The first five atom37 places (N, CA, C, CB, O) and aatype in JSON, in Angstrom:
{
  "aatype": [12, 11, 9, 2, 17, 7, 16, 7, 9, 9, 9, 0, 13, 9, 7, 13, 9, 15, 13, 9, 12, 18, 13, 9, 9, 16, 12, 2, 19, 3, 3, 0, 18, 3, 8, 3, 10, 19, 16, 6, 3, 18, 18, 0, 6, 6, 10, 19, 18, 5, 11, 3, 9, 3, 11, 10, 11, 2, 0, 11, 11, 10, 11, 6, 2, 9, 16, 18, 11, 11, 16, 0, 6, 7, 10, 19, 9, 5, 13, 14, 6, 0, 9, 3, 9, 11, 11, 9, 16, 7, 2, 19, 13, 10, 18, 1, 14, 15, 2, 11, 8, 10, 3, 13, 6, 16, 0, 9, 15, 10, 15, 11, 14, 16, 10, 10, 9, 14, 3, 2, 1, 10, 19, 3, 7, 1, 17, 2, 9, 11, 9, 3, 17, 5, 18, 2, 1, 9, 15, 18, 10, 13, 11, 0, 15, 9, 2, 18],
  "atom_mask": [
    [1, 1, 1, 1, 1],
    [1, 1, 1, 1, 1],
    [1, 1, 1, 1, 1],
    [1, 1, 1, 1, 1],
    [1, 1, 1, 1, 1],
    [1, 1, 1, 0, 1],
    [1, 1, 1, 1, 1],
    [1, 1, 1, 0, 1],
    [1, 1, 1, 1, 1],
    [1, 1, 1, 1, 1],
    [1, 1, 1, 1, 1],
    [1, 1, 1, 1, 1],
    [1, 1, 1, 1, 1],
    [1, 1, 1, 1, 1],
    [1, 1, 1, 0, 1],
    [1, 1, 1, 1, 1],
    [1, 1, 1, 1, 1],
    [1, 1, 1, 1, 1],
    [1, 1, 1, 1, 1],
    [1, 1, 1, 1, 1],
    [1, 1, 1, 1, 1],
    [1, 1, 1, 1, 1],
    [1, 1, 1, 1, 1],
    [1, 1, 1, 1, 1],
    [1, 1, 1, 1, 1],
    [1, 1, 1, 1, 1],
    [1, 1, 1, 1, 1],
    [1, 1, 1, 1, 1],
    [1, 1, 1, 1, 1],
    [1, 1, 1, 1, 1],
    [1, 1, 1, 1, 1],
    [1, 1, 1, 1, 1],
    [1, 1, 1, 1, 1],
    [1, 1, 1, 1, 1],
    [1, 1, 1, 1, 1],
    [1, 1, 1, 1, 1],
    [1, 1, 1, 1, 1],
    [1, 1, 1, 1, 1],
    [1, 1, 1, 1, 1],
    [1, 1, 1, 1, 1],
    [1, 1, 1, 1, 1],
    [1, 1, 1, 1, 1],
    [1, 1, 1, 1, 1],
    [1, 1, 1, 1, 1],
    [1, 1, 1, 1, 1],
    [1, 1, 1, 1, 1],
    [1, 1, 1, 1, 1],
    [1, 1, 1, 1, 1],
    [1, 1, 1, 1, 1],
    [1, 1, 1, 1, 1],
    [1, 1, 1, 1, 1],
    [1, 1, 1, 1, 1],
    [1, 1, 1, 1, 1],
    [1, 1, 1, 1, 1],
    [1, 1, 1, 1, 1],
    [1, 1, 1, 1, 1],
    [1, 1, 1, 1, 1],
    [1, 1, 1, 1, 1],
    [1, 1, 1, 1, 1],
    [1, 1, 1, 1, 1],
    [1, 1, 1, 1, 1],
    [1, 1, 1, 1, 1],
    [1, 1, 1, 1, 1],
    [1, 1, 1, 1, 1],
    [1, 1, 1, 1, 1],
    [1, 1, 1, 1, 1],
    [1, 1, 1, 1, 1],
    [1, 1, 1, 1, 1],
    [1, 1, 1, 1, 1],
    [1, 1, 1, 1, 1],
    [1, 1, 1, 1, 1],
    [1, 1, 1, 1, 1],
    [1, 1, 1, 1, 1],
    [1, 1, 1, 0, 1],
    [1, 1, 1, 1, 1],
    [1, 1, 1, 1, 1],
    [1, 1, 1, 1, 1],
    [1, 1, 1, 1, 1],
    [1, 1, 1, 1, 1],
    [1, 1, 1, 1, 1],
    [1, 1, 1, 1, 1],
    [1, 1, 1, 1, 1],
    [1, 1, 1, 1, 1],
    [1, 1, 1, 1, 1],
    [1, 1, 1, 1, 1],
    [1, 1, 1, 1, 1],
    [1, 1, 1, 1, 1],
    [1, 1, 1, 1, 1],
    [1, 1, 1, 1, 1],
    [1, 1, 1, 0, 1],
    [1, 1, 1, 1, 1],
    [1, 1, 1, 1, 1],
    [1, 1, 1, 1, 1],
    [1, 1, 1, 1, 1],
    [1, 1, 1, 1, 1],
    [1, 1, 1, 1, 1],
    [1, 1, 1, 1, 1],
    [1, 1, 1, 1, 1],
    [1, 1, 1, 1, 1],
    [1, 1, 1, 1, 1],
    [1, 1, 1, 1, 1],
    [1, 1, 1, 1, 1],
    [1, 1, 1, 1, 1],
    [1, 1, 1, 1, 1],
    [1, 1, 1, 1, 1],
    [1, 1, 1, 1, 1],
    [1, 1, 1, 1, 1],
    [1, 1, 1, 1, 1],
    [1, 1, 1, 1, 1],
    [1, 1, 1, 1, 1],
    [1, 1, 1, 1, 1],
    [1, 1, 1, 1, 1],
    [1, 1, 1, 1, 1],
    [1, 1, 1, 1, 1],
    [1, 1, 1, 1, 1],
    [1, 1, 1, 1, 1],
    [1, 1, 1, 1, 1],
    [1, 1, 1, 1, 1],
    [1, 1, 1, 1, 1],
    [1, 1, 1, 1, 1],
    [1, 1, 1, 1, 1],
    [1, 1, 1, 1, 1],
    [1, 1, 1, 1, 1],
    [1, 1, 1, 1, 1],
    [1, 1, 1, 0, 1],
    [1, 1, 1, 1, 1],
    [1, 1, 1, 1, 1],
    [1, 1, 1, 1, 1],
    [1, 1, 1, 1, 1],
    [1, 1, 1, 1, 1],
    [1, 1, 1, 1, 1],
    [1, 1, 1, 1, 1],
    [1, 1, 1, 1, 1],
    [1, 1, 1, 1, 1],
    [1, 1, 1, 1, 1],
    [1, 1, 1, 1, 1],
    [1, 1, 1, 1, 1],
    [1, 1, 1, 1, 1],
    [1, 1, 1, 1, 1],
    [1, 1, 1, 1, 1],
    [1, 1, 1, 1, 1],
    [1, 1, 1, 1, 1],
    [1, 1, 1, 1, 1],
    [1, 1, 1, 1, 1],
    [1, 1, 1, 1, 1],
    [1, 1, 1, 1, 1],
    [1, 1, 1, 1, 1],
    [1, 1, 1, 1, 1]
  ],
  "atom_positions": [
    [[78.62, 163.68, 97.99], [77.77, 162.64, 97.79], [77.16, 161.77, 98.85], [78.37, 161.92, 97.03], [78.01, 161.46, 99.69]],
    [[76.17, 161.35, 99.06], [75.55, 160.47, 100.09], [75.29, 159.19, 99.31], [74.18, 161.11, 100.76], [74.56, 159.25, 98.32]],
    [[75.85, 158.03, 99.68], [75.17, 156.69, 98.96], [74.06, 156.24, 100.11], [76.48, 155.24, 98.62], [74.24, 156.27, 101.33]],
    [[73.09, 155.89, 99.55], [72.03, 155.27, 100.22], [71.96, 153.91, 100.26], [70.94, 155.66, 99.77], [72.74, 153.4, 99.46]],
    [[71.27, 153.08, 100.94], [71.32, 151.76, 101.27], [71.06, 151.07, 99.87], [70.29, 151.4, 102.44], [71.69, 150.03, 99.66]],
    [[70.33, 151.46, 99.05], [69.74, 150.79, 97.57], [71.03, 151.16, 96.57], [0.0, 0.0, 0.0], [71.33, 150.4, 95.65]],
    [[71.66, 152.2, 96.8], [72.95, 152.09, 95.76], [74.04, 151.12, 96.53], [73.74, 153.81, 95.4], [74.64, 150.25, 95.9]],
    [[74.21, 151.28, 97.62], [75.11, 150.21, 98.38], [74.97, 148.89, 97.88], [0.0, 0.0, 0.0], [75.9, 148.2, 97.47]],
    [[73.61, 148.51, 97.94], [73.2, 147.19, 97.48], [73.56, 146.87, 96.08], [71.79, 147.03, 97.63], [73.93, 145.75, 95.73]],
    [[73.42, 148.02, 95.17], [73.6, 147.61, 93.76], [75.27, 147.66, 93.54], [72.72, 148.7, 92.69], [75.8, 146.91, 92.72]],
    [[75.97, 148.53, 94.27], [77.54, 148.35, 94.12], [78.0, 147.14, 94.71], [78.36, 149.48, 94.79], [79.02, 146.57, 94.31]],
    [[77.25, 146.69, 95.66], [77.95, 145.32, 96.32], [77.62, 144.13, 95.42], [77.35, 144.95, 97.92], [78.4, 143.19, 95.36]],
    [[76.38, 144.15, 94.67], [76.01, 143.18, 93.72], [76.81, 143.19, 92.51], [74.67, 143.32, 93.38], [77.09, 142.13, 91.95]],
    [[77.25, 144.45, 92.03], [78.02, 144.57, 90.77], [79.58, 144.17, 91.06], [77.88, 146.13, 90.2], [80.3, 143.62, 90.22]],
    [[79.95, 144.49, 92.25], [81.4, 143.97, 92.64], [81.21, 142.38, 92.94], [0.0, 0.0, 0.0], [82.16, 141.64, 92.68]],
    [[80.19, 141.91, 93.39], [80.17, 140.49, 93.5], [80.2, 139.68, 92.23], [79.04, 140.13, 94.22], [80.85, 138.64, 92.1]],
    [[79.43, 140.26, 91.27], [79.39, 139.73, 89.72], [80.73, 139.94, 89.17], [78.28, 140.54, 88.73], [81.16, 139.07, 88.4]],
    [[81.36, 140.82, 89.4], [82.63, 141.34, 88.64], [83.58, 140.22, 89.2], [83.17, 143.06, 89.04], [84.32, 139.6, 88.43]],
    [[83.55, 139.93, 90.64], [84.58, 138.93, 91.05], [84.28, 137.48, 90.43], [84.63, 138.84, 92.67], [85.21, 136.86, 89.93]],
    [[82.9, 136.87, 90.47], [82.71, 135.69, 90.03], [83.27, 135.63, 88.54], [81.29, 135.36, 90.21], [83.89, 134.65, 88.15]],
    [[82.99, 136.81, 87.66], [83.28, 136.71, 86.42], [84.93, 136.67, 86.17], [82.56, 137.82, 85.74], [85.42, 135.97, 85.29]],
    [[85.66, 137.43, 87.0], [87.06, 137.17, 87.07], [87.55, 135.9, 87.42], [87.59, 137.96, 87.88], [88.51, 135.41, 86.81]],
    [[86.99, 135.31, 88.35], [87.4, 134.03, 88.67], [87.14, 132.96, 87.71], [86.87, 133.68, 89.82], [87.97, 132.07, 87.57]],
    [[85.81, 132.98, 86.88], [85.53, 132.13, 86.03], [86.42, 131.92, 84.79], [84.38, 132.41, 85.73], [86.81, 130.86, 84.29]],
    [[86.69, 133.4, 84.37], [87.61, 133.8, 83.19], [89.11, 133.12, 83.71], [87.66, 135.7, 82.94], [89.63, 132.26, 83.0]],
    [[89.6, 133.43, 84.67], [90.75, 133.08, 85.22], [90.69, 131.44, 85.08], [90.88, 133.69, 86.73], [91.49, 130.89, 84.33]],
    [[89.87, 130.78, 85.71], [90.05, 129.41, 85.82], [89.87, 128.68, 84.4], [89.06, 128.88, 86.88], [90.27, 127.53, 84.18]],
    [[89.17, 129.56, 83.38], [89.06, 128.76, 82.15], [90.36, 129.02, 81.38], [87.75, 129.15, 81.28], [90.72, 128.04, 80.72]],
    [[91.1, 130.04, 81.31], [91.96, 130.61, 80.68], [93.46, 130.07, 81.03], [91.72, 131.94, 80.9], [94.18, 129.57, 80.17]],
    [[93.81, 130.23, 82.31], [94.95, 129.71, 82.77], [95.48, 128.3, 82.73], [94.91, 129.99, 83.82], [94.93, 127.33, 83.25]],
    [[96.56, 128.29, 82.09], [96.84, 126.52, 81.99], [97.0, 125.93, 83.22], [98.21, 126.04, 81.21], [96.71, 124.73, 83.32]],
    [[97.47, 126.63, 84.32], [97.89, 126.05, 85.76], [96.65, 125.56, 86.46], [98.61, 127.19, 86.73], [96.84, 124.75, 87.37]],
    [[95.4, 125.92, 86.18], [94.4, 125.2, 86.54], [93.58, 124.02, 85.5], [93.59, 126.2, 86.98], [92.4, 123.67, 85.61]],
    [[94.46, 123.6, 84.59], [93.84, 122.69, 83.45], [93.99, 121.46, 84.08], [94.57, 122.71, 81.93], [95.13, 121.08, 84.35]],
    [[93.0, 120.74, 84.37], [93.16, 119.57, 84.86], [92.28, 118.42, 84.05], [92.84, 119.71, 86.28], [91.07, 118.58, 83.87]],
    [[92.94, 117.32, 83.61], [92.23, 116.31, 82.9], [91.72, 115.25, 83.9], [93.13, 115.69, 81.82], [92.16, 115.01, 85.02]],
    [[90.61, 114.62, 83.21], [90.0, 113.47, 83.89], [91.3, 112.38, 84.22], [88.73, 112.77, 82.83], [92.41, 112.45, 83.67]],
    [[90.92, 111.47, 85.13], [91.71, 110.48, 85.59], [91.96, 109.62, 84.46], [91.16, 109.79, 86.71], [93.12, 109.28, 84.25]],
    [[91.02, 109.22, 83.69], [91.16, 108.55, 82.54], [90.24, 108.86, 81.27], [91.04, 107.27, 82.92], [89.08, 109.17, 81.55]],
    [[90.52, 108.82, 80.14], [89.71, 109.16, 79.1], [88.46, 108.55, 78.86], [90.34, 109.05, 78.09], [87.56, 109.16, 78.29]],
    [[88.33, 107.32, 79.26], [86.94, 106.55, 79.2], [86.5, 106.56, 80.45], [86.93, 105.09, 78.69], [86.26, 105.5, 81.03]],
    [[86.37, 107.62, 80.95], [85.79, 107.42, 82.67], [84.41, 106.49, 82.7], [85.27, 109.17, 83.46], [84.29, 105.5, 83.42]],
    [[83.61, 106.88, 81.98], [82.33, 106.1, 82.26], [82.12, 104.75, 81.75], [81.26, 106.8, 81.79], [81.25, 104.05, 82.25]],
    [[82.94, 104.29, 80.67], [83.29, 102.9, 80.48], [84.06, 102.15, 81.34], [83.85, 102.79, 79.44], [83.89, 100.95, 81.54]],
    [[85.05, 102.93, 81.95], [85.67, 102.09, 83.0], [84.78, 102.03, 84.47], [87.19, 102.73, 83.27], [84.89, 101.12, 85.29]],
    [[84.04, 102.99, 84.58], [83.1, 102.61, 85.78], [82.21, 101.67, 85.76], [82.39, 103.55, 86.16], [81.72, 101.29, 86.82]],
    [[81.81, 101.07, 84.44], [80.97, 100.12, 84.34], [81.66, 98.52, 84.54], [80.33, 100.39, 83.0], [81.09, 97.44, 84.65]],
    [[82.92, 98.82, 84.54], [83.51, 97.18, 84.95], [84.27, 97.48, 86.27], [84.77, 96.36, 83.64], [85.29, 96.85, 86.51]],
    [[83.8, 98.42, 87.12], [84.44, 98.47, 88.26], [84.23, 97.38, 89.26], [84.17, 99.59, 88.76], [85.19, 97.05, 89.95]],
    [[82.98, 96.75, 89.44], [82.83, 95.44, 90.04], [83.81, 94.37, 89.81], [81.67, 94.95, 89.67], [84.22, 93.6, 90.68]],
    [[84.19, 94.38, 88.49], [85.28, 93.22, 88.36], [86.57, 93.51, 89.15], [85.71, 92.99, 86.81], [87.29, 92.6, 89.58]],
    [[86.84, 94.87, 89.31], [88.15, 95.43, 90.04], [87.92, 94.81, 91.33], [88.34, 97.17, 90.14], [88.74, 94.07, 91.87]],
    [[86.63, 95.19, 91.89], [86.3, 94.78, 93.57], [86.57, 93.33, 93.67], [84.57, 95.05, 94.12], [87.25, 92.9, 94.6]],
    [[86.1, 92.61, 92.81], [86.09, 91.14, 92.97], [87.87, 90.68, 92.99], [85.09, 90.4, 91.51], [88.41, 89.79, 93.65]],
    [[88.36, 91.43, 92.21], [89.96, 91.16, 92.03], [90.55, 91.45, 93.15], [90.7, 91.97, 90.95], [91.4, 90.64, 93.53]],
    [[90.3, 92.6, 93.97], [90.83, 93.1, 95.09], [90.37, 92.29, 96.27], [90.5, 94.49, 95.21], [91.02, 92.33, 97.32]],
    [[89.18, 91.49, 96.15], [88.83, 90.8, 97.28], [89.56, 89.41, 97.15], [87.28, 90.7, 97.41], [89.67, 88.74, 98.18]],
    [[90.08, 88.92, 95.92], [90.9, 87.68, 95.73], [92.13, 88.02, 96.3], [91.08, 87.19, 94.27], [92.66, 87.29, 97.13]],
    [[92.76, 89.38, 95.82], [93.94, 89.31, 96.4], [94.15, 89.43, 97.83], [94.59, 90.13, 95.86], [95.2, 89.03, 98.34]],
    [[92.99, 90.08, 98.68], [92.99, 89.95, 100.24], [92.88, 88.54, 100.37], [91.78, 90.73, 101.06], [93.47, 88.27, 101.41]],
    [[92.45, 87.56, 99.87], [92.53, 86.21, 100.25], [93.93, 85.73, 100.32], [91.76, 85.4, 99.34], [94.2, 85.09, 101.34]],
    [[94.91, 85.92, 99.43], [96.19, 85.6, 99.31], [96.93, 85.63, 100.86], [96.79, 86.61, 98.26], [96.71, 86.53, 101.67]],
    [[97.83, 84.49, 101.11], [98.65, 84.61, 102.26], [99.65, 85.76, 102.21], [99.35, 83.35, 102.46], [99.94, 86.43, 103.2]],
    [[100.13, 85.94, 101.04], [101.09, 86.88, 100.99], [100.82, 87.61, 99.53], [102.55, 86.19, 101.19], [101.01, 87.01, 98.47]],
    [[100.35, 88.97, 99.59], [100.24, 89.81, 98.57], [101.6, 90.44, 97.9], [99.4, 90.8, 99.06], [102.73, 90.21, 98.34]],
    [[101.35, 91.14, 96.96], [102.31, 91.86, 96.16], [103.05, 93.06, 97.17], [101.46, 92.54, 94.8], [102.33, 93.79, 97.85]],
    [[104.28, 93.17, 97.21], [104.78, 94.12, 97.81], [105.95, 95.01, 96.72], [105.36, 93.44, 99.13], [106.39, 94.66, 95.63]],
    [[106.16, 96.12, 97.4], [107.22, 96.89, 96.58], [108.22, 97.71, 97.36], [106.53, 97.85, 95.64], [107.91, 98.06, 98.5]],
    [[109.42, 98.05, 96.85], [110.29, 98.86, 97.42], [111.24, 99.59, 96.32], [111.03, 98.04, 98.42], [111.73, 99.15, 95.27]],
    [[111.31, 100.69, 96.87], [112.42, 101.76, 95.99], [113.98, 101.34, 96.13], [112.33, 103.49, 96.66], [114.48, 101.29, 97.25]],
    [[114.6, 101.08, 95.14], [115.99, 100.91, 95.47], [116.72, 101.68, 94.24], [116.41, 99.25, 95.63], [116.09, 102.37, 93.44]],
    [[118.07, 101.48, 94.18], [118.83, 102.39, 93.44], [118.59, 102.11, 91.84], [120.36, 102.25, 93.89], [118.47, 103.05, 91.06]],
    [[118.53, 100.87, 91.46], [117.87, 100.68, 90.12], [116.52, 100.89, 89.65], [118.0, 99.57, 89.84], [116.21, 100.87, 88.46]],
    [[115.65, 101.13, 90.7], [114.13, 101.44, 90.36], [113.39, 100.98, 91.36], [0.0, 0.0, 0.0], [113.77, 100.7, 92.49]],
    [[111.96, 100.89, 90.78], [110.94, 100.07, 91.64], [111.1, 98.73, 91.57], [109.57, 100.29, 91.3], [111.31, 98.25, 90.46]],
    [[111.03, 97.91, 92.65], [111.03, 96.56, 92.57], [109.78, 95.9, 93.19], [112.23, 96.08, 93.16], [109.55, 95.96, 94.4]],
    [[109.04, 95.31, 92.35], [107.74, 94.76, 92.68], [107.99, 93.08, 92.95], [106.63, 95.11, 91.37], [108.42, 92.26, 92.14]],
    [[107.6, 92.86, 94.27], [107.92, 91.54, 94.67], [106.39, 90.74, 94.75], [108.81, 91.6, 96.19], [105.43, 91.09, 95.44]],
    [[106.46, 89.7, 93.92], [105.06, 88.95, 93.87], [105.47, 87.65, 94.94], [104.53, 88.37, 92.02], [106.57, 87.27, 95.32]],
    [[104.25, 87.2, 95.19], [104.28, 86.0, 96.3], [105.34, 84.93, 95.78], [102.67, 85.21, 96.49], [105.31, 84.59, 94.59]],
    [[106.14, 84.48, 96.54], [106.91, 83.68, 96.45], [106.34, 82.21, 96.55], [107.77, 84.04, 97.25], [106.96, 81.36, 95.91]],
    [[105.11, 81.77, 97.38], [104.58, 80.51, 97.17], [104.07, 80.11, 96.0], [103.75, 80.31, 97.93], [103.74, 78.92, 95.96]],
    [[103.87, 80.88, 94.82], [103.28, 80.45, 93.75], [104.19, 80.14, 92.6], [102.37, 81.33, 93.44], [105.38, 80.44, 92.7]],
    [[103.77, 79.59, 91.6], [104.76, 79.45, 90.29], [104.68, 80.53, 89.45], [104.47, 78.25, 89.38], [103.67, 80.73, 88.78]],
    [[105.74, 81.32, 89.42], [105.89, 82.63, 88.64], [105.76, 82.48, 87.4], [107.06, 83.3, 88.78], [105.27, 83.45, 86.82]],
    [[106.1, 81.36, 86.57], [105.57, 81.11, 85.28], [104.4, 80.99, 84.8], [105.93, 80.3, 84.94], [104.22, 80.92, 83.59]],
    [[103.47, 80.94, 85.64], [101.85, 80.9, 85.53], [101.32, 82.37, 85.71], [101.12, 79.87, 86.75], [100.1, 82.54, 85.68]],
    [[102.17, 83.47, 85.91], [101.45, 84.69, 86.4], [101.6, 85.35, 85.11], [102.06, 85.53, 87.75], [102.65, 85.33, 84.48]],
    [[100.23, 86.09, 84.6], [100.13, 86.89, 83.62], [99.75, 88.2, 84.0], [99.35, 86.41, 82.75], [99.43, 88.39, 85.18]],
    [[99.74, 89.19, 83.11], [98.88, 90.47, 83.45], [99.74, 91.67, 83.2], [0.0, 0.0, 0.0], [100.83, 91.58, 82.63]],
    [[99.24, 92.76, 83.62], [100.07, 94.12, 83.38], [100.29, 95.01, 84.59], [99.34, 95.03, 82.33], [99.54, 95.01, 85.57]],
    [[101.26, 95.7, 84.48], [101.64, 96.77, 85.35], [101.26, 98.13, 84.87], [103.03, 96.72, 85.57], [101.95, 98.61, 83.97]],
    [[100.08, 98.94, 85.46], [99.92, 100.16, 85.09], [100.44, 101.4, 86.14], [98.54, 100.2, 84.79], [100.09, 101.36, 87.32]],
    [[101.14, 102.28, 85.73], [101.7, 103.53, 86.41], [101.07, 104.57, 85.94], [103.11, 103.79, 86.26], [101.04, 104.8, 84.73]],
    [[100.41, 105.44, 86.96], [99.78, 106.5, 86.59], [100.4, 107.73, 87.47], [98.28, 106.25, 86.74], [100.62, 107.74, 88.68]],
    [[100.59, 108.72, 86.55], [101.03, 110.07, 87.21], [100.06, 110.99, 87.27], [102.11, 110.74, 86.56], [99.87, 111.71, 86.29]],
    [[99.39, 111.11, 88.28], [98.23, 112.14, 88.54], [98.49, 113.73, 87.94], [98.03, 112.24, 90.25], [97.62, 114.45, 87.47]],
    [[99.7, 113.99, 88.07], [99.93, 115.32, 87.62], [100.32, 115.53, 86.11], [100.96, 115.86, 88.47], [100.3, 116.69, 85.69]],
    [[100.68, 114.48, 85.22], [100.79, 114.55, 84.26], [100.71, 113.24, 83.11], [101.67, 115.18, 84.42], [101.58, 112.38, 82.96]],
    [[99.52, 113.34, 82.41], [99.17, 111.92, 82.02], [100.32, 111.59, 80.94], [97.54, 111.77, 81.36], [100.27, 110.43, 80.53]],
    [[101.13, 112.24, 80.51], [102.19, 112.01, 79.43], [103.31, 111.04, 79.94], [102.88, 113.42, 78.99], [103.99, 110.31, 79.22]],
    [[103.38, 111.17, 81.35], [104.23, 110.15, 81.94], [103.82, 108.76, 82.36], [104.71, 110.66, 82.97], [104.65, 107.96, 82.8]],
    [[102.4, 108.44, 82.2], [101.78, 107.34, 82.57], [102.31, 106.3, 81.57], [100.29, 107.53, 82.61], [102.74, 106.61, 80.46]],
    [[102.23, 104.88, 82.09], [102.93, 103.84, 81.06], [102.2, 102.55, 81.81], [104.96, 103.82, 81.03], [101.77, 102.4, 82.96]],
    [[102.26, 101.75, 80.72], [101.95, 100.37, 81.19], [102.73, 99.27, 80.68], [100.64, 100.05, 80.91], [103.01, 99.38, 79.48]],
    [[103.21, 98.08, 81.36], [104.16, 97.0, 80.85], [103.49, 95.8, 81.27], [105.68, 97.07, 81.41], [102.67, 95.77, 82.19]],
    [[103.88, 94.71, 80.51], [103.21, 93.52, 80.67], [104.19, 92.78, 81.76], [102.99, 92.74, 79.2], [105.38, 93.05, 81.88]],
    [[103.54, 91.88, 82.47], [104.34, 91.04, 83.58], [104.9, 89.82, 82.94], [103.38, 90.57, 84.84], [104.21, 88.86, 82.59]],
    [[106.34, 89.91, 82.79], [106.85, 88.65, 82.34], [108.07, 88.24, 83.21], [107.24, 88.74, 80.85], [109.14, 88.85, 83.15]],
    [[107.87, 87.16, 84.03], [108.63, 86.99, 85.19], [109.71, 85.79, 85.09], [107.66, 86.77, 86.33], [109.25, 84.66, 84.93]],
    [[110.98, 85.94, 85.16], [111.82, 84.8, 85.37], [112.39, 84.65, 86.89], [112.98, 84.9, 84.37], [113.23, 83.77, 87.1]],
    [[111.99, 85.4, 87.83], [112.22, 85.46, 89.37], [110.96, 85.99, 89.7], [113.49, 86.38, 89.96], [110.08, 86.32, 88.91]],
    [[110.94, 86.05, 91.29], [109.56, 86.76, 91.99], [109.35, 88.08, 92.03], [109.41, 86.51, 93.34], [108.4, 88.62, 92.6]],
    [[110.48, 88.78, 91.25], [110.57, 90.26, 91.18], [110.3, 90.83, 89.87], [111.88, 90.72, 91.59], [110.6, 90.09, 88.93]],
    [[109.78, 92.02, 89.57], [109.66, 92.83, 88.54], [110.35, 94.23, 88.72], [108.3, 92.93, 88.27], [109.92, 95.0, 89.59]],
    [[111.34, 94.56, 87.97], [112.05, 95.76, 88.05], [111.36, 96.8, 87.09], [113.55, 95.5, 87.71], [111.11, 96.51, 85.92]],
    [[111.06, 98.05, 87.63], [110.6, 99.25, 86.79], [111.78, 100.12, 86.85], [109.24, 100.03, 87.33], [112.05, 100.82, 87.83]],
    [[112.53, 100.05, 85.73], [113.83, 101.2, 85.91], [113.57, 102.5, 86.44], [114.5, 101.59, 84.56], [112.44, 102.98, 86.44]],
    [[114.56, 103.09, 86.88], [114.66, 104.29, 87.65], [114.26, 105.45, 86.5], [116.26, 104.46, 88.36], [113.45, 106.36, 86.66]],
    [[115.06, 105.17, 85.28], [114.63, 106.21, 84.54], [113.18, 106.46, 83.9], [115.45, 106.2, 83.65], [112.84, 107.51, 83.36]],
    [[112.54, 105.54, 84.03], [111.2, 105.49, 83.54], [110.25, 106.44, 84.82], [110.71, 103.68, 83.35], [109.19, 107.01, 84.57]],
    [[110.81, 106.45, 85.94], [109.98, 107.28, 86.78], [110.52, 108.36, 87.52], [109.38, 106.55, 87.65], [111.54, 108.21, 88.2]],
    [[109.87, 109.53, 87.42], [110.35, 110.98, 87.87], [109.93, 111.0, 89.38], [109.57, 112.33, 86.95], [109.03, 110.28, 89.82]],
    [[110.53, 111.73, 90.02], [110.3, 111.98, 91.67], [108.76, 112.39, 91.76], [111.37, 113.38, 92.38], [108.25, 113.17, 90.96]],
    [[108.15, 111.87, 92.67], [106.62, 112.25, 92.96], [105.83, 111.47, 93.22], [0.0, 0.0, 0.0], [106.25, 110.37, 93.56]],
    [[104.63, 111.64, 93.17], [103.3, 110.82, 93.17], [103.01, 109.78, 92.09], [102.19, 111.74, 93.1], [102.94, 110.12, 90.91]],
    [[102.83, 108.5, 92.49], [102.33, 107.48, 91.3], [101.31, 106.66, 91.96], [103.55, 106.46, 90.64], [101.32, 106.24, 93.11]],
    [[100.41, 106.5, 91.03], [99.47, 105.4, 91.37], [99.71, 104.21, 90.67], [98.12, 105.75, 91.13], [99.54, 104.21, 89.45]],
    [[100.16, 102.98, 91.39], [100.46, 101.58, 90.73], [99.16, 100.86, 90.61], [101.51, 100.65, 91.61], [98.4, 100.88, 91.58]],
    [[98.85, 100.25, 89.59], [97.89, 99.39, 89.36], [98.41, 98.05, 88.87], [97.0, 99.97, 88.48], [98.93, 98.0, 87.76]],
    [[98.31, 97.04, 89.58], [98.79, 95.58, 88.88], [97.77, 94.64, 89.01], [100.1, 94.89, 89.55], [97.26, 94.13, 90.01]],
    [[97.53, 94.47, 87.55], [96.13, 93.45, 87.31], [96.74, 92.34, 86.88], [94.89, 93.89, 86.14], [97.36, 92.4, 85.82]],
    [[96.69, 91.18, 87.59], [97.46, 90.0, 87.2], [96.63, 88.73, 87.5], [98.84, 89.96, 87.97], [95.7, 88.77, 88.31]],
    [[96.97, 87.59, 86.8], [96.01, 86.33, 86.79], [97.15, 85.32, 87.2], [95.16, 85.94, 85.16], [98.34, 85.44, 86.9]],
    [[96.53, 84.23, 88.0], [97.31, 83.01, 88.39], [96.38, 81.98, 88.52], [98.11, 83.14, 89.66], [95.48, 82.11, 89.35]],
    [[96.47, 80.85, 87.76], [95.63, 79.66, 87.75], [94.14, 80.34, 87.3], [95.64, 78.82, 89.35], [93.2, 79.95, 87.99]],
    [[93.9, 81.1, 86.47], [92.71, 81.56, 86.02], [91.79, 82.21, 87.0], [92.1, 80.54, 85.45], [90.56, 82.24, 87.01]],
    [[92.71, 82.75, 87.88], [91.91, 83.64, 88.98], [92.58, 85.18, 88.76], [92.2, 82.99, 90.77], [93.79, 85.37, 88.68]],
    [[91.8, 86.0, 88.7], [92.13, 87.52, 88.64], [92.54, 88.2, 90.06], [90.81, 88.29, 88.08], [91.89, 88.0, 91.09]],
    [[93.74, 89.07, 90.0], [93.91, 89.68, 91.31], [94.13, 91.29, 90.93], [95.25, 88.95, 92.18], [94.32, 91.77, 89.81]],
    [[94.08, 91.79, 91.87], [94.31, 93.4, 91.6], [95.11, 93.93, 92.71], [92.88, 94.3, 91.52], [94.77, 93.68, 93.87]],
    [[96.11, 94.61, 92.47], [96.85, 95.41, 93.61], [96.99, 96.77, 93.33], [98.24, 94.91, 93.88], [97.55, 97.08, 92.28]],
    [[96.61, 97.62, 94.05], [96.48, 99.38, 93.9], [97.42, 99.83, 94.93], [94.8, 100.15, 94.24], [97.6, 99.19, 95.97]],
    [[97.88, 100.7, 94.7], [98.82, 101.53, 95.73], [99.2, 102.88, 95.33], [100.15, 100.82, 95.99], [99.48, 103.04, 94.14]],
    [[99.24, 103.75, 96.01], [99.91, 105.17, 95.94], [101.11, 105.24, 96.41], [99.25, 106.18, 96.61], [101.35, 104.88, 97.57]],
    [[102.06, 105.73, 95.58], [103.67, 105.88, 96.15], [104.23, 106.99, 95.65], [104.7, 104.7, 95.74], [104.11, 107.51, 94.54]],
    [[104.97, 107.35, 96.77], [106.12, 108.63, 96.43], [107.52, 108.1, 96.08], [106.38, 109.7, 97.82], [108.34, 107.47, 96.76]],
    [[107.53, 108.54, 94.84], [109.01, 107.96, 94.46], [109.98, 108.92, 94.38], [109.09, 107.27, 93.15], [111.13, 108.6, 94.1]]
  ]
}
């Protein structure tokens, strides 16, 4: 049997549609391709993004910004030593891009210029850290992506 060019186009078209349908069904059914939004309230968070930009600008004006390092005890967050640590308030939010169930937030309560996040709270891999803190009624923000 001889296939003419019209039949070839129809066969190619049916093959292409079959591939696309297979791809769509696989992406919708397979849990390996199930990805959530970064946050549940994405649009509400987008509206307050300018405040975060202002906080980042305030943090860049500091002589010494927040630093962090991994130790045997966990993640140590070092606040600037030139400021009175008793006047620091805020929150530390750790976001795990691959699993939202590992995300957690903790309040900043300092007795020394460091804050320790225990090793048992963090699993190996990539984390996004966001420290939203205030000092003398000025808000600051520190963001970083870390590999723990």
